[in-house]
C-alpha positions, 0 to 999 in steps of 0.5 A, a space after each residue: 765402423 764395421 759394415 753390418 748386414 741388415 736382416 729382415 729389412 723391408 722397404 714397405 711398412 709392415 702394417 700395410 699388410 697386417 692391416 689388410 689381413 686384419 680387414 682394416 684395408 681392402 686388397 685394391 686399397 693396399 694394391 694402390 698404396 703399394 703403387 703409391 709408396 715407390 712414387 713418392 720422394 724422400 718427403 713422401 710426395 708424389 705427384 700423380 694422376 688418377 689415370 696413371 694410378 688406374 693404369 699402374 694399379 689396375 692396368 686401366 680396367 678401372 675408372 677414375 671415379 673408383 680410383 677416387 673412392 679408394 684415395 678418399 677411403 685411404 685418406 679417411 683411414 689416414 694412410 694417405 693425405 692430400 689437399 681438398 681438391 676442387 670438385 665440380 657438380 653436374 
């Protein structure tokens, strides 16, 4: 078997950029997806914290509530999935 060079290979799905250009996801959602993808293992599972995502994605210039709203939006649009987290009200 010959070694064949792959042409036009990218590790990030092209549909993320296409959906951002078409207005399906926002630029902050795209940035968060681009941070989450390399953090996942071979099965796509990533263990992260909201503070860590805020620091990695936006250099800590946003708070956890904003990151949470982006994650909820991505989950609603079926780009990511996570188990429901038990919340607590005021």
